[in-house]
N, C-alpha and C positions, 0 to 999 in steps of 0.2 A: 323476507317477503312471504306472504301467506296467500293461499288460494281461497275460493269461496267457502270451502268447508272449514277454514280456520287452521288447517295444517300447513306445515312448512312447504313451500314450493321449491322443488329441486331445480336449480339453474343448470341448463345444459351447457357443459363446458365446450370451449371452442375446438378442442382436440377431438371432441365427440360429434362435432357438426354444428355447434351453437355459434353465436356471434361473440367476437372477442370482447373482453371487459373494457378494453381501451381501443380507441380508434387510431391512436398514435403510440409509438414505442415509448416505454418508460425505462430509462436507462440507469445503469450503475456508472457513476463517474462522468456524467455530463458536465461540461465545464461551467464553473461559476465565473462570471465576468465582473470586473470592477465597474464603478459608476463612470459613465462615459465622460461627463464634464471634467472629472478629476483627471482622467487619462488624457483627454484632449489638451488640457493645459500643459501637462508634462511633455506631450509630443510636440507642441508648439515650441517649448523650451529647447528640445533636442534639435528640431529643425533650425531654429535660430542660431544655435551654437554650432551646428554641423560637426558634432563630436559623437560618433556612433558606437565606438568600442574602445578597447585598450584603456581600462581603468578610468572611465569617464565619471563626471560628477554624479550621475544618477546611480551608477553602480556603487560608488563610494558611500552615497547617502543610504542606499539600500543595505549595504553591509553594516553600517553603523546602527541603523534601526534594528536590524536583526540581532546584532551582538547585544544591544541594550535589552531588547525584549527577552532574549534567551539567557541572559546573565552570564555571558562568556566574554573572554578577553579578545578573541579573534573569530571573525567570520569571513570566509572567502567565498564569494559568489562564483558559480560555475555555469557552464553551458547546459549541463543537465546532471541529474543525480548519478547516473552510471559513471560518467567521466569523473565526477567528484569522488565517488567511491574508489575508482581505480587509482586516482592520484593520492588519496588518503592512504590506501594500502601500500603504495610504493613509498610515499613519504615517511610512513611509519617503519619502513624497513622489513616488511613481511616477506618471507621467502619460504621455501620448503613446503610445509603443510600448515593450513589454517583451519580451525574448527568452525563450522557454520551450520545452521539448520538447513534441512532440505525443504521444509515447508515455508517457502518464501518465493518471491518473484525470481525468475531465472537470472536476472541481472546481478543478483547478489553473488551467485556462484560464478557467473561469467567474469565478473570484475576480478576475481582471483585467477581463474584459469587463463584469462587473456594475457596475464603477466607470468604465466607458467608457475603459478602457485597452486598447489593441489588443495582443493576444497575437501575436507574430511567431514562427512555429513553426520550430524548429531540429531538424536530424536528430540521431540518436544514434550512439554507437559500437556496432558489432555485437557486441563481446565483453562490454561492461559494461552495455549497454542504457540508459546514461545519456547526457545531453546531451554532444555532441561539441564540446569547446572549439575545435577547428580550424575548425569551421563558424560559430562565433559571430561572429567579427569581420566577416565578409562581410555579415552581416545588420544591422550597426549603421548607423543613419542619424542625421541631426540631431534626429529626434524620439525617439530611443532614450534611456530614462532608467534602465533597469535590466535585470537578468538574474534569472530565477527558475529555479534548478536543482532537480532532483528526485533524491533519494537512492533510486533504485529498487531494490526487493528488499532494502533495507537497505545496499546497496552504495554507498559515498560517491561523489559526483561528484569530478571532478578539481578540487578546491577551489583548489589552488595556481594552476593555469592560468587558471581562471575569475577569480580575484581579480586576477591580473596584467592580464588584459584589462580588467576593470572599472576598475582604477586608471589605466590608460593613457587611458581614455575618460571618466573621471569618472562612472561608473555605480554605482548601488546594487546590492547582491546579497542576495537572500533565497533560502533553501533550504526547499523542501517536504520535511520530514523525517518524513513520516507513516509511512514504513516503517522508520525507522532509530532508534527509541527504544531507548536503552541501548547502542547500537553505538559503535564507535570508529573513528577514522581516524588511522593512525600513532600508535596508543595514546592518542590524545586523544579524549575523548567528543564525539560529534556533538551539537551544540547551540550552540557558540560560533563557528561559521564564518560568514563573510559579515557583513552588517549585522544579520541576524536569522535564526533558524530557527523553523520552525513544525511542531508535532507534532499528530497526531490520536490521540485515545483513544476512537475509535468502537468499538462492540461487536465488529466484525470484527477489530480489532487484537489482537495477542497480549496486550497490556496495555491494559485499557480502564477507563473510568470510566462505563460504560453509554453515555453520550455525553459528549464533551469534547475539549479540545485545549489547546494552550499556545503562547505565543510566548516564545522565549528570546533574550537578547541581552546584550552587554557595554556597550552604548551607553545611558547613563543618560537622555539626552534622548529617545531613541527609546522607551525603556521608559516614560517618563512620558507620552508622547503615546498609547501603546498603552493604558495604564491609564485615561487620560481617555476615550478613544474607546470603550472597552468598557463604560463606565458613563455614557453620555449626555453626557459632558463635565463631570460634576459635580466640583467641587473641595471643596464643603461641602454641608451639608444643603439649602440653597436657592440655591446659586451654581453657575452653569454657565459655563464658560470656553472650551469647545471643542465643535465639532460631534461627535456621537457616536451610538452605537447601544447595544443591549443584548447584550453578549457575555459576560456574567458566568457563571462556573461556580457551581452551587449546592452547598450543604453535603453533600447526599446523594451527589452524584457525586464530590466530593472524598473522602468517606469510603470509597467503593468504590475509589478510586485508592490511598488510603493502605493499605487492606487488601491490594490487589493488589501493592503494592510489597513487602510482607512475603513474598509467595510468588513474586516475580519470578524468582529464580534457579531455582526448581523448574520453572517453566513453560519457561524457556529450556533447561534440561537435557533436558526431554522433547522439545522441538522439535529440539534438536541430535541426540538419539538417533534421532529419526525421519529427519532429514536424512541422517545417516550410513547408516542402513538403506536408504534410497532410493538413495544413492550406490552402495552395494555391490550391491544387487539389480538396478539398471538398467544396470550397467556392461557387461553382455554382450548387451544388447538392441540390435540394429542399427537405426540411424536415429533413435535417441532420445539426446539429449545433455542431461545435467543442468547447470543453471546453478550453477557451483561458487563457493563463498564463500572468502574469505581466512581461513585457519585461524590466521593470526597476529594477527587482530583479534577483538575481542569482537563477536559477532553474535547477534541474537535468533532467527535461523533461523525467522522466522514464515512465510516463503514457501518452498515447494519448487517450483521452476520447471524445466520441461523445454522443449526445442526439438524439434519434429518435422520430420524430413527427408522431405518428400513424395516426392522423387525416389527415395530409397533404399527407402522402405517401400512405396510404391505407393498410399498413402492420404493424403488431406489431413488436416490437423490437425482440421478440423471433423468429418470422418467418424470419426476416432478418438474424438473427444469424444462423439459420439452413441453409439458402441459402449460407451464407459465409463459413460455415463449409464444405459444399459440394464442394466448390472451394479450399479447404485446407487452408483457412484463418481462423485460430482458434482464433477468437475474443472471449472475455469473458464478461460476465455481472457481474459487481461489483456494489453494494454489495447486490445482490438480495437474499432473499426478504426483507432484513432488519433483524437485530438481534431479534427484538420483535416478528417476525414470525417464529423463530427457537426455538427448545427446549433447555432448559426447559422454556424459557421466554414466549413462546406461551401459555403454560399451566398456568404459574404463572400470566401473565398479558394479559388475552384474549381480553381486550378492549383497549390495549395500542395504537392501530392504530388510534383511534379516535382523539388522540392528535398529530398525526404524518402525516398530510396530504401531506406535501412536501416530506417526506421520502418515502411514498408510491408511489407518482407520479414519483420521480426521479429514484427509484429502478426499475420501469417498462420501463424506457427510456434509461438508460446508457449502452453503450458498450465500452469496452477497445479494442483498435486495436494493432496489433503487432508492436513493435519497439525494439530498442536495436541494439547491434553491429552485430547481425545476420541478420538484415533487411536492405537491400540496398535501395537507393533512387529509383531505378528502381522498386523494389518490392512495395514500397509505392505507386508509380504511378499506378501499376497494381491493388493493393488493392482498391485504390480510383475508378479506372475504373470499377471494379467489383461492388462496392457499387452503382455507377451511373447506371450500367446495371440493378441491382436489382430494384432500384427506377423506372427506365424507364419501366420495365416490371412488375410493381406491379399488374396491372390488370390481366395479365396472371397467375401470381403466386397466386393470390387470388383463382383462379379456381382450383389450385392444392390441396387445402385443406391440407396445410403443417402440418404434425404431429410433433408438438413441444415436445410432451412427449417422443419421441423416440430418441432425440438427446443426444449424450454423448460426453464429451471432450476427445480427444485422449491423450494417455500418451506419455511422452518423457523423455529420459535421467534420470538424477538423481532425477528429481522432481517427477516422477511417479505420475502425477496428476490422482486422482481417477475420474472415470466416473461420470458425474453430470447429473442427469435426470431433464430436465426442467419441471416445474410445471405450 
């Protein structure tokens, strides 16, 4: 925008008293919903059959489609990704200590601790944000039984290096693939690496079953244990042969998943278009670096991630976040402050951060920006313009003494995000 003199007109930011760039909140992780007519047909089938859970036809069909899509022998659908990870950990026989990144969603660590397995936090690589194989070996002790890697942002871990380490030390490997559904590594679908991989189909994921998850594996014995454990250990109507819990996916969730698979490519195409628009529009903004994805691989592009350079901009990531929220751009900071700085791990391992320098640094830099089918290319352009305005007006914003402790994340829809107080 220019004024009458032809010079650039400075837009007054909302945090400085101006009007917000958006009249409605622009969210990270707003649910993508399947085509209604496809889902309605499936629901009619469920109602007519009156089979709602316990390995119904929809779940079986869903598992078969996923196994075929991911190129694995076995897919076990679950009630959610966290339970799927807990059961995979137990089925793989993990005990004692398991090496895991701290820069991940807290459920990855909790899935271990919940079963009295000690998570040993490993640092990440600064460029990939994934667990650093070069740091893993130094953390192995006689109590170590496995490694849990996380394919963060859909970017695969260095699965070759991790497997080599695991083979040398006789360790099991499980991957938290919550971000990586439908992605590939060296043209091979993610889903068959390690002993097992675990997916989340939570409402915030680009592909969801409202709530849900899955364990995938090529290990028939492991798959059988997972199936037993997710259904109380039942082998027949009144026969229980194994300790277990209730991790079954219901027919309604499977129907949503099947309908979602039919429109999966359309959602990915929208995500990719948004990602490319962000890449183009952010390229000339100093102090902002887009986390770029490998264009030679299939990627779901469900996350648009930037790193904020405080020294170059003159504002912290959290100050920029507050300014964005004032514009109704509800960006999110993932995965701050790192699992090792949350309870109970903060109390259990008060000095863990000494071995996690990159985790600490990246956790202070990362912002996830809104994308998905609810975000248009025009909105992407506006969001990038807002970021540019914030950077351009950094000196003025410094004088505002922004209160980052007062910011909360607004709630929306079925997700009902709890208010998060910045620290």
